[in-house]
C-alpha positions in Angstrom: 21.1 -82.6 -58.2 21.1 -84.9 -55.3 16.9 -84.6 -55.2 17.3 -86.4 -58.5 19.8 -88.8 -57.5 18.9 -92.5 -58.2 18.5 -93.1 -54.2 16.5 -90.4 -53.5 13.5 -91.9 -56.6 13.6 -95.4 -55.2 12.3 -94.1 -51.7 9.8 -92.3 -53.2 8.4 -95.4 -55.2 8.7 -97.3 -52.3 7.0 -95.0 -50.4 3.5 -96.7 -49.7 2.4 -92.8 -48.9 2.9 -91.7 -52.6 0.7 -94.6 -53.8 -2.4 -93.4 -52.0 -2.5 -90.1 -52.9 -3.1 -90.4 -56.9 -6.4 -92.2 -57.2 -8.0 -89.2 -54.6 -6.5 -86.5 -56.9 -7.9 -87.8 -59.9 -11.3 -88.3 -58.5 -11.0 -84.4 -57.1 -10.0 -83.5 -60.8 -13.2 -85.1 -62.3 -15.6 -83.7 -59.6 -14.1 -80.3 -60.5 -14.0 -80.6 -64.2 -17.7 -81.9 -63.9 -18.6 -78.8 -61.2 -16.8 -76.4 -63.3 -19.0 -76.5 -66.2 -22.4 -76.3 -63.6 -20.8 -73.1 -62.9 -20.5 -71.7 -66.6 -23.9 -70.5 -66.8 -23.3 -67.9 -63.8 -23.4 -64.3 -64.6 -19.9 -64.0 -63.1 -18.8 -66.5 -65.7 -19.9 -65.1 -68.4 -20.3 -62.4 -70.9 -22.8 -60.3 -72.9 -21.8 -60.8 -76.5 -20.5 -57.7 -78.6 -19.2 -57.1 -82.1 -15.8 -56.7 -82.3 -15.4 -56.0 -85.6 -16.6 -52.5 -86.1 -16.1 -52.5 -89.8 -19.4 -54.8 -89.7 -21.6 -52.0 -88.9 -24.7 -53.8 -88.4 -28.0 -52.0 -88.5 -26.7 -49.1 -89.1 -28.1 -49.1 -92.5 -31.5 -48.4 -94.1 -32.9 -52.0 -95.7 -35.0 -51.1 -98.8 -36.3 -54.7 -99.7 -39.9 -54.7 -99.6 -43.2 -53.2 -101.0 -43.1 -54.0 -104.5 -40.7 -57.1 -104.2 -43.5 -58.7 -102.4 -45.6 -59.1 -105.9 -42.1 -60.5 -107.0 -41.8 -63.0 -104.0 -45.7 -64.2 -104.7 -44.8 -64.7 -108.7 -42.2 -66.5 -108.1 -43.8 -68.4 -105.9 -46.6 -69.0 -107.9 -44.2 -70.5 -110.8 -42.2 -72.9 -108.4 -45.3 -74.3 -107.8 -46.1 -75.7 -110.7 -43.3 -77.7 -110.8 -43.2 -79.1 -107.2 -44.8 -82.3 -108.5 -42.3 -82.6 -111.3 -38.8 -84.2 -111.1 -35.9 -82.1 -109.8 -34.6 -81.8 -113.3 -37.9 -79.7 -113.9 -37.3 -77.2 -110.8 -33.7 -77.1 -111.6 -34.5 -76.1 -115.5 -37.0 -73.4 -113.7 -34.7 -72.2 -111.4 -31.8 -71.1 -114.7 -34.9 -69.7 -116.6 -35.6 -67.0 -113.8 -31.8 -66.3 -112.8 -31.7 -65.9 -116.6 -34.1 -63.5 -117.1 -32.5 -61.7 -114.2 -29.1 -60.9 -116.0 -27.6 -63.3 -114.1 -25.1 -66.2 -114.9 -25.9 -69.6 -114.5 -24.2 -72.6 -114.3 -24.8 -76.1 -112.9 -23.4 -78.6 -111.6 -23.8 -82.9 -110.7 -22.9 -84.8 -108.3 -23.3 -88.7 -106.6 -22.5 -90.0 -103.7 -22.9 -93.3 -102.0 -23.1 -94.2 -98.6 -24.6 -97.2 -96.4 -26.0 -99.2 -100.0 -27.6 -95.9 -100.9 -26.6 -93.5 -103.6 -27.6 -89.2 -103.3 -27.5 -87.8 -106.7 -28.6 -84.5 -107.5 -27.7 -81.2 -109.9 -26.5 -78.0 -108.2 -27.9 -74.4 -110.0 -25.8 -71.3 -109.0 -25.3 -67.9 -110.2 -22.8 -65.4 -109.7 -23.9 -61.6 -109.4 -20.4 -59.5 -110.2 -19.7 -56.8 -107.5 -20.1 -53.3 -109.6 -17.6 -52.1 -107.1 -15.6 -54.9 -106.3 -12.6 -56.4 -108.8 -14.2 -60.2 -108.5 -11.3 -61.4 -105.3 -13.9 -61.7 -102.3 -17.3 -63.5 -102.6 -20.6 -64.0 -100.0 -22.7 -67.0 -100.6 -26.2 -67.0 -100.2 -27.4 -70.6 -99.4 -30.9 -72.3 -99.9 -32.2 -76.2 -100.4 -35.4 -76.9 -102.2 -35.7 -79.2 -99.1 -34.5 -78.6 -95.7 -32.3 -80.7 -93.1 -35.6 -82.2 -92.0 -37.1 -82.9 -95.2 -39.4 -81.0 -95.5 -40.4 -78.2 -98.9 -38.2 -74.9 -98.7 -40.3 -73.6 -101.6 -40.9 -70.3 -99.7 -37.4 -70.2 -98.8 -36.5 -70.7 -102.8 -38.8 -68.1 -103.9 -37.6 -65.6 -101.3 -33.6 -66.2 -102.3 -35.0 -65.9 -106.1 -36.3 -62.1 -104.6 -33.3 -61.3 -103.2 -31.1 -62.3 -106.3 -33.3 -59.6 -108.7 -33.1 -57.4 -106.0 -29.6 -57.6 -105.2 -28.9 -56.9 -108.8 -30.3 -53.5 -109.0 -28.2 -52.3 -106.8 -24.8 -51.1 -107.4 -23.1 -50.4 -103.6 -21.7 -54.5 -103.6 -17.9 -54.5 -103.0 -17.8 -58.2 -102.9 -19.6 -60.6 -105.8 -23.2 -62.4 -104.6 -23.3 -66.2 -105.3 -26.2 -67.8 -105.0 -26.6 -71.5 -104.3 -29.5 -73.6 -105.0 -29.2 -77.3 -103.8 -31.9 -80.0 -103.8 -31.5 -80.8 -100.7 -29.4 -79.6 -97.2 -27.3 -83.3 -97.2 -24.8 -83.7 -100.0 -25.6 -80.6 -102.6 -24.0 -78.0 -100.2 -20.8 -80.2 -99.5 -20.4 -81.0 -103.7 -20.7 -77.4 -104.6 -18.1 -76.2 -101.5 -15.9 -79.1 -102.9 -15.3 -78.5 -106.2 -15.1 -74.2 -105.7 -12.0 -75.0 -103.5 -11.3 -78.2 -106.3 -11.0 -80.3 -103.8 -13.7 -82.6 -105.1 -13.8 -86.4 -106.2 -14.7 -88.0 -110.1 -18.2 -88.1 -108.5 -18.5 -84.8 -108.3 -18.6 -82.2 -111.6 -16.8 -79.1 -111.8 -18.3 -75.6 -111.8 -17.6 -73.5 -114.5 -18.7 -70.5 -112.9 -16.4 -68.9 -109.7 -15.5 -65.9 -108.0 -13.3 -65.0 -105.1 -12.5 -66.6 -102.1 -15.3 -67.0 -99.6 -16.1 -64.8 -97.2 -19.2 -65.8 -95.4 -22.0 -67.6 -96.4 -25.8 -67.4 -95.1 -28.3 -70.5 -95.8 -32.3 -69.4 -95.7 -34.6 -72.0 -94.5 -38.4 -71.1 -94.7 -40.3 -74.4 -94.7 -43.6 -72.6 -93.1 -46.5 -71.7 -95.1 -47.6 -69.0 -92.7 -46.1 -66.1 -90.8 -43.4 -66.6 -88.9 -42.8 -65.6 -85.0 -39.0 -66.3 -84.1 -35.7 -67.0 -86.3 -33.5 -69.6 -85.3 -30.0 -69.4 -86.5 -27.6 -72.5 -86.6 -24.3 -72.4 -86.4 -22.5 -75.6 -85.8 -20.5 -76.9 -88.5 -19.0 -80.6 -89.1 -16.6 -82.1 -86.4 -17.7 -79.4 -84.3 -16.2 -76.2 -86.2 -18.2 -73.1 -85.4 -18.0 -69.4 -87.3 -16.6 -66.6 -85.7 -18.8 -65.2 -83.3 -18.9 -61.6 -84.7 -21.1 -63.4 -87.7 -24.1 -64.7 -85.3 -24.0 -61.4 -82.9 -23.9 -59.7 -86.2 -27.0 -62.2 -87.2 -28.6 -61.4 -83.8 -28.3 -57.7 -83.9 -29.7 -57.1 -87.0 -32.5 -59.4 -86.7 -33.7 -58.5 -83.0 -32.9 -55.0 -82.7 -33.2 -53.4 -85.9 -36.2 -55.5 -87.4 -37.9 -56.8 -84.1 -37.4 -60.2 -85.0 -37.1 -62.7 -81.9 -33.9 -65.1 -82.6 -33.3 -68.1 -80.8 -30.1 -70.8 -81.0 -30.2 -74.6 -80.1 -33.7 -75.2 -80.5 -34.6 -73.1 -77.3 -37.8 -71.2 -77.6 -39.0 -68.8 -74.9 -35.7 -68.5 -73.2 -36.1 -66.6 -70.0 -31.9 -66.1 -69.4 -32.4 -68.0 -66.1 -29.8 -70.6 -64.9 -31.8 -73.3 -66.0 -32.4 -72.1 -69.4 -28.7 -71.0 -70.2 -27.7 -74.9 -69.1 -30.1 -76.3 -71.0 -29.1 -74.3 -73.9 -25.2 -75.1 -73.5 -25.3 -78.2 -72.9 -27.6 -79.0 -76.1 -25.0 -76.8 -78.1 -22.3 -79.3 -76.8 -24.3 -82.2 -77.6 -24.5 -81.0 -80.9 -20.9 -80.1 -81.3 -19.8 -83.1 -79.8 -21.9 -85.2 -82.8 -20.1 -83.4 -85.5 -22.3 -83.5 -87.8 -24.1 -80.7 -90.1 -27.1 -78.8 -88.4 -27.6 -77.3 -92.0 -26.5 -76.1 -95.7 -23.8 -73.9 -93.5 -22.2 -76.4 -91.9 -19.8 -78.2 -94.6 -18.2 -74.5 -95.3 -16.6 -74.9 -91.8 -13.8 -76.7 -92.7 -12.7 -74.4 -96.1 -12.9 -71.5 -93.1 -16.3 -70.1 -94.1 -17.9 -68.7 -91.5 -21.9 -69.5 -92.2 -25.1 -69.8 -90.8 -28.4 -70.7 -91.6 -31.1 -68.7 -90.5 -34.7 -71.0 -89.7 -38.4 -69.6 -89.5 -40.0 -70.7 -86.8 -43.4 -70.5 -84.9 -46.4 -68.8 -86.1 -46.6 -64.6 -85.7 -46.7 -61.6 -87.6 -43.5 -61.8 -89.5 -43.6 -62.3 -92.7 -41.6 -63.2 -95.8 -40.2 -59.4 -96.1 -39.5 -59.2 -92.9 -36.8 -62.5 -93.3 -35.6 -60.4 -96.9 -35.0 -57.2 -95.1 -33.0 -59.5 -92.2 -31.0 -61.3 -95.0 -30.2 -57.9 -96.8 -28.8 -56.1 -93.1 -26.7 -59.1 -92.9 -25.0 -58.8 -96.7 -24.7 -55.4 -96.1 -22.5 -55.9 -93.0 -20.6 -58.7 -94.7 -20.6 -56.5 -97.7 -18.4 -54.0 -95.0 -16.0 -56.5 -94.0 -11.9 -55.6 -95.3 -10.3 -59.2 -94.1 -11.9 -62.2 -92.9 -13.4 -62.4 -89.7 -10.9 -62.7 -87.7 -11.4 -60.6 -84.4 -14.0 -62.4 -82.2 -13.8 -65.0 -81.4 -13.8 -68.7 -82.8 -13.9 -71.2 -80.0 -17.0 -70.4 -77.7 -20.2 -71.9 -76.0 -23.4 -70.0 -76.2 -26.0 -70.1 -73.5 -28.0 -67.1 -74.7 -28.5 -65.4 -78.3 -26.9 -62.8 -76.4 -24.5 -64.8 -73.6 -21.5 -67.0 -74.2 -18.1 -68.5 -72.6 -14.7 -68.3 -74.1 -12.5 -71.1 -74.4 -10.4 -69.7 -71.4 -13.2 -70.1 -69.3 -14.4 -73.2 -70.2 -11.3 -75.0 -71.2 -10.2 -76.1 -68.0 -12.9 -78.5 -67.3 -12.1 -80.8 -70.0 -8.3 -81.1 -69.0 -8.8 -81.5 -65.5 -10.8 -84.5 -66.8 -8.2 -85.4 -68.8 -6.1 -84.8 -66.7 -6.5 -87.6 -64.0 -6.1 -90.1 -66.5 -2.7 -89.1 -67.0 -1.7 -89.0 -63.4 -3.4 -92.5 -62.7 -0.7 -93.1 -65.7 2.1 -91.7 -63.9 1.5 -93.1 -60.7 1.3 -96.4 -62.0 4.6 -96.3 -63.9 6.2 -95.3 -60.6 4.3 -98.3 -58.8 5.5 -100.7 -61.6 9.2 -100.0 -60.7 8.4 -100.6 -56.7 6.6 -103.8 -58.0 9.9 -104.8 -59.9 12.3 -104.4 -57.1 9.8 -105.9 -54.7 9.9 -109.2 -57.1 13.4 -108.9 -58.9 12.2 -112.1 -61.0 9.0 -110.6 -61.8 7.0 -113.1 -59.9 4.0 -112.2 -58.1 4.9 -112.7 -54.7 2.5 -110.7 -52.2 5.1 -111.0 -49.6 7.7 -108.3 -47.8 8.7 -106.0 -50.8 12.5 -106.7 -50.2 14.1 -110.3 -50.5 16.4 -110.9 -47.5 20.0 -111.5 -49.0 21.5 -114.5 -49.9 23.5 -115.8 -47.3 27.4 -115.4 -47.4 26.8 -112.4 -49.6 29.0 -109.9 -48.7 30.7 -111.9 -45.7 32.7 -115.1 -47.3 32.4 -114.0 -50.7 35.1 -111.3 -52.4 34.2 -107.8 -53.1 34.5 -108.8 -57.0 31.8 -111.6 -56.9 29.5 -109.9 -54.9 29.4 -106.9 -57.6 29.1 -109.8 -60.3 26.0 -111.3 -58.3 24.6 -107.2 -58.1 25.3 -107.2 -61.5 23.2 -110.0 -62.6 20.4 -109.1 -60.4 20.2 -105.6 -62.1 20.4 -107.5 -65.4 17.4 -109.7 -64.9 15.6 -106.6 -63.0 15.8 -104.7 -66.7 15.1 -107.5 -68.4 12.4 -108.8 -66.9 11.2 -104.6 -66.9 11.5 -104.3 -70.2 10.0 -107.7 -71.2 6.8 -106.5 -69.2 6.9 -103.0 -71.0 6.8 -104.1 -74.3 4.3 -107.3 -73.6 2.5 -104.2 -72.5 2.4 -101.6 -75.5 2.1 -104.6 -77.5 -1.6 -105.6 -76.0 -2.2 -101.7 -76.0 -1.5 -101.4 -79.7 -3.4 -104.1 -80.8 -6.6 -103.5 -79.1 -6.3 -100.1 -80.9 -5.8 -101.1 -84.0 -8.7 -103.7 -83.7 -10.6 -100.8 -83.2 -10.5 -99.5 -86.9 -11.9 -103.2 -87.6 -15.9 -101.7 -86.5 -15.2 -98.2 -87.8 -14.2 -99.5 -91.4 -17.4 -102.1 -91.1 -19.8 -99.6 -90.4 -18.6 -96.9 -92.4 -18.5 -99.4 -95.7 -21.9 -101.7 -94.7 -25.2 -101.3 -96.1 -28.7 -100.4 -94.6 -30.0 -103.9 -94.4 -26.5 -104.8 -92.8 -26.4 -102.5 -90.4 -28.4 -104.1 -87.5 -27.0 -107.3 -87.6 -23.5 -106.0 -87.6 -24.3 -103.9 -84.7 -25.5 -106.8 -82.6 -22.9 -108.9 -84.1 -20.2 -106.1 -82.7 -22.2 -105.5 -79.8 -21.4 -109.0 -78.9 -18.1 -109.1 -79.5 -17.2 -106.3 -77.6 -17.8 -108.1 -74.6 -16.1 -111.1 -75.8 -12.8 -109.4 -76.9 -11.5 -109.0 -72.9 -12.1 -112.7 -72.3 -10.2 -113.3 -75.8 -7.0 -111.6 -74.8 -7.0 -113.3 -71.5 -7.1 -116.6 -73.3 -4.1 -115.5 -75.8 -2.0 -113.2 -73.7 -2.5 -114.7 -69.8 1.4 -116.0 -69.7 2.0 -112.3 -69.9 -0.5 -110.6 -67.4 1.4 -110.8 -64.7 0.7 -108.4 -61.9 3.2 -105.9 -62.8 2.4 -106.2 -66.7 -1.4 -105.5 -65.8 -0.2 -102.5 -64.4 1.8 -100.9 -67.4 -1.1 -101.9 -69.7 -3.4 -99.7 -67.3 -0.6 -96.9 -67.2 0.1 -96.8 -71.3 -3.7 -97.2 -71.9 -4.5 -94.1 -69.6 -1.5 -92.6 -70.8 -2.6 -92.6 -74.2 -6.1 -91.2 -73.2 -4.9 -88.4 -71.8 -2.9 -87.3 -74.2 -5.5 -87.8 -76.9 -8.6 -86.2 -75.1 -6.4 -83.0 -73.8 -5.6 -82.5 -77.9 -9.1 -83.3 -78.6 -10.0 -80.5 -75.9 -8.8 -77.3 -78.3 -11.0 -79.1 -81.3 -13.8 -80.6 -80.2 -14.2 -79.7 -76.3 -17.6 -81.3 -75.8 -16.8 -84.6 -77.4 -13.6 -84.5 -75.2 -15.3 -84.2 -72.1 -18.1 -86.1 -72.8 -16.1 -89.2 -73.9 -13.8 -88.5 -70.4 -16.5 -88.2 -68.3 -18.0 -91.9 -69.3 -14.1 -93.3 -69.3 -13.7 -92.3 -65.7 -14.3 -95.4 -64.3 -11.6 -97.0 -66.1 -9.0 -94.9 -63.7 -10.1 -97.2 -60.8 -10.0 -100.6 -62.1 -8.2 -102.0 -59.3 -4.9 -104.5 -60.3 -5.6 -106.3 -57.1 -8.9 -105.4 -54.9 -11.6 -106.5 -53.0 -15.0 -108.1 -53.9 -16.8 -105.0 -53.2 -14.8 -102.9 -55.5 -15.2 -105.5 -58.3 -19.0 -105.7 -57.9 -19.5 -101.9 -58.2 -17.4 -101.5 -61.0 -17.9 -104.6 -63.0 -22.0 -102.9 -63.7 -20.5 -99.5 -64.5 -18.1 -100.6 -66.9 -20.4 -102.9 -68.6 -22.8 -99.5 -69.1 -19.9 -97.5 -70.3 -19.4 -99.6 -73.1 -20.0 -97.6 -76.5 -22.7 -99.6 -77.8 -24.5 -100.0 -74.3 -24.3 -96.3 -74.6 -26.2 -96.1 -77.5 -29.1 -98.2 -76.4 -29.3 -96.0 -73.4 -29.0 -92.6 -74.8 -31.9 -93.7 -77.5 -34.0 -95.4 -74.3 -34.0 -92.0 -73.2 -35.0 -89.7 -76.2 -37.5 -92.3 -76.4 -39.0 -92.4 -73.4 -39.3 -88.9 -73.0 -41.9 -89.0 -76.1 -44.0 -90.9 -73.2 -44.1 -94.3 -75.3 -44.9 -97.7 -73.7 -41.7 -99.8 -73.6 -42.7 -102.2 -75.5 -42.9 -99.5 -78.3 -39.6 -98.1 -77.2 -37.9 -100.8 -77.8 -39.5 -101.7 -81.4 -38.8 -98.2 -81.8 -34.9 -98.8 -80.7 -34.6 -101.6 -83.0 -35.2 -99.5 -85.9 -33.3 -96.3 -84.7 -30.4 -97.9 -84.3 -29.7 -98.8 -88.2 -31.0 -95.2 -89.1 -28.3 -93.7 -86.6 -25.6 -95.4 -87.6 -26.1 -94.9 -91.4 -26.5 -91.4 -90.4 -22.6 -91.8 -88.9 -21.6 -93.4 -91.7 -23.0 -90.7 -93.9 -21.1 -88.3 -92.3 -18.0 -89.5 -92.9 -18.6 -90.8 -96.2 -19.9 -87.5 -97.7 -19.2 -84.8 -94.7 -15.7 -85.9 -93.9 -16.8 -85.9 -90.4 -13.9 -88.1 -88.6 -14.6 -87.1 -85.2 -17.5 -89.0 -84.1 -16.7 -92.6 -85.5 -12.6 -92.4 -85.1 -13.2 -91.0 -81.4 -15.7 -93.7 -80.6 -14.1 -96.7 -82.1 -9.9 -95.9 -81.8 -10.2 -94.2 -78.3 -13.1 -95.0 -76.3 -13.8 -98.3 -77.2 -9.5 -99.9 -76.8 -9.5 -97.8 -73.4 -13.1 -99.9 -72.7 -11.9 -103.1 -73.8 -8.4 -102.7 -71.7 -10.6 -101.8 -68.9 -12.3 -105.1 -69.3 -9.4 -107.3 -69.8 -8.2 -105.3 -66.0 -11.4 -106.4 -64.7 -10.9 -110.2 -65.6 -7.5 -110.0 -64.6 -9.1 -108.6 -61.1 -10.7 -112.3 -60.6 -7.4 -114.1 -60.5 -5.8 -111.6 -58.1 -9.0 -111.3 -55.7 -7.7 -110.8 -52.3 
């Protein structure tokens, strides 16, 4: 217990050697965290994929889809082509008539969403194929949209799913119900249906008249090509960065590649040669997609309900036809039909760097934790430093002189012991009052800044599309003005000890939040942690050289500037001129903001908006306050 005595703790606080260690330790955490990610694609740090659930038995059954079914597919396609130019209501009627002719129970559902001043309305058509060998307690979903995520016609995919529905109807081996879902588009339709299925929908979404049991999985088909294809792309990212069970992806890859001979790809990486460079590109592409939390296909909206789902998209030009895709879908549904319980054996947290290679959470998580730990280390060090500053200057004045005040003349000499004890108690009381006042002011400022972040978050999600461009410019200018406004309002409270506490509290909250976020959305925690890393090294009192480096670096890591930089890099890779790039950038900024608002208002995607405006933006503003305060304390 002697090691924890107040005297020993005070000595530790005053030891200047202790204060010099944390910056280097934080820098080490950042460097190791970044290096950790770069080492993941190596063979020793990753593993080959494998099937954990033995009941799936992928590729162990013979698929019979083909032959005369191709004629049925062509007939359905021809019928649908007759209504391609008609309103979607005509398409809906055509789908219902075909399903009813095949003896399937059919129903419709209407929905209406609004985001950024735009309304998204439509009508879903769905049918339930009751399992001959089941009791209606479990079901799997086959999803197809009339238009895919790119706005392209998915006529071939719809015709194929109609053919599969007729084909599945003739088999008596199903132990799970099969729900066939047709949506007018890939954005709002699937969300409306899955919300209504689980009875979490609002008044803007119609209820379902037909239902089945608990959903065990979902597969979406996207076949926008009018020719044979060469590659099957598997999309698996869900909203808010959620992922399906790895067994579902492995099953699709095993059946498509192993049994059907169809090459597969993920994250848009074609011609993957399994080199370190391609593994790293695939890894970073997947992390970027997961960090945004956007839906990457109709499957994505099933994830919040713990329904594992993927989207199969045909790509390239080759010799594979619609029958090959149909057999692949049949094989996946035959495997899902074998499930005895919900997916649980394999991983839910992973990073894929190839269709047959992955990294589990136990391997990649330390990188984000190390970067988050650098904020916590600095926060604790600053907390200790704040105590040493008050011990050096009990009155709370910013006196850069000696660390200890000389005892007043006569104290302990000509005065009685009781009088000396009284004077000591007064000093301790003054010390406690000053420390409490600084801590209260620091916590108040940090809390107010975080509350301010709710304002742009609300405005962007409720503004119309025409207002977004002007609103972004106003928020961008306001972002750089807020630190100066805080300095003007609270300058009397921003003494050196208070600044130390402000930085400590802000970094402590940032480190704790990123540590928690790393287990939910690892890529977003990692990226935000790297972008916020300069905040760790913002000085309270440093030289001109430190500020000359940190001021421009701090400006570049602003959330609004970072959006412009990301768009600049994306447009620059297209080879356009600078004048054209800036013109396109001004057009794309409102589009990106509208997509973020849509993700919040329709999909319920909260990660990107909450993290940017309630965590990253306030931390950046506090860093701006500290930088501006440093100008007053330049040595």
